[in-house]
PLY file of the C-alpha trace (Angstrom):
ply
format ascii 1.0
element vertex 81
property float x
property float y
property float z
element edge 80
property int vertex1
property int vertex2
end_header
-9.18 -2.17 9.37
-9.95 1.57 9.46
-9.24 1.64 13.19
-5.84 0.00 12.74
-4.94 2.36 9.90
-6.04 5.33 12.01
-3.80 4.17 14.87
-0.85 3.83 12.49
-1.45 7.28 10.99
-1.60 8.80 14.46
1.62 7.00 15.40
3.56 8.37 12.41
1.64 11.66 12.15
2.93 12.39 8.63
1.68 15.98 8.48
1.84 16.83 12.19
-1.86 17.18 12.94
-2.42 14.36 15.44
-2.95 15.17 19.08
-4.04 13.21 22.14
-7.20 15.30 22.39
-7.99 14.74 18.66
-7.58 10.99 18.05
-9.78 11.05 14.92
-7.85 13.76 13.10
-6.77 11.30 10.39
-10.13 9.48 10.19
-11.04 10.67 6.65
-7.62 9.63 5.37
-7.89 6.26 7.12
-11.20 5.59 5.38
-9.71 6.43 1.97
-6.58 4.36 2.60
-8.71 1.39 3.71
-10.67 1.68 0.47
-7.51 1.42 -1.67
-5.91 -1.31 0.42
-5.53 -4.64 -1.30
-3.75 -7.66 0.10
-1.94 -8.16 -3.19
-0.67 -4.58 -3.29
3.10 -4.31 -3.18
4.93 -1.78 -1.04
5.83 0.82 -3.72
2.28 0.87 -5.11
0.70 1.10 -1.67
3.15 3.82 -0.57
2.22 5.84 -3.65
-1.51 5.27 -2.98
-1.20 6.58 0.59
0.78 9.60 -0.59
-1.87 10.30 -3.24
-4.59 10.28 -0.54
-2.71 12.96 1.39
-2.03 15.05 -1.72
-5.72 14.92 -2.64
-6.96 15.61 0.90
-4.49 18.44 1.55
-1.98 19.47 -1.13
1.43 18.35 -2.39
3.37 20.74 -0.16
1.54 19.68 3.00
1.73 16.00 2.08
5.45 16.20 1.53
7.57 13.58 -0.21
6.27 10.13 -1.03
9.13 8.53 0.95
7.53 9.85 4.15
4.71 7.35 3.66
6.83 4.22 3.18
7.05 3.33 6.91
3.29 3.84 7.18
2.66 1.57 4.20
5.05 -1.05 5.59
3.28 -1.14 8.94
-0.20 -1.26 7.42
0.82 -4.10 5.08
2.52 -5.96 7.93
-0.41 -5.47 10.31
-3.35 -5.87 7.94
-1.85 -7.93 5.16
0 1
1 2
2 3
3 4
4 5
5 6
6 7
7 8
8 9
9 10
10 11
11 12
12 13
13 14
14 15
15 16
16 17
17 18
18 19
19 20
20 21
21 22
22 23
23 24
24 25
25 26
26 27
27 28
28 29
29 30
30 31
31 32
32 33
33 34
34 35
35 36
36 37
37 38
38 39
39 40
40 41
41 42
42 43
43 44
44 45
45 46
46 47
47 48
48 49
49 50
50 51
51 52
52 53
53 54
54 55
55 56
56 57
57 58
58 59
59 60
60 61
61 62
62 63
63 64
64 65
65 66
66 67
67 68
68 69
69 70
70 71
71 72
72 73
73 74
74 75
75 76
76 77
77 78
78 79
79 80
């Protein structure tokens, strides 16, 4: 699941740090998101959980608004759920 989440994070690149020569840039975040993932989690709760990971790993300004993470949460839930 971590690999799928990492691919999705790289696809959306929510804080603009992904690069072709650095495919593991979001690996720590992918691990944390995988640890909070639950099949019963609904979209708003999971979106908030992903946003919280980015706020904790970086800061609120870098993470940006929670809405930025909704498409990421949708794809993870659709792909892994």
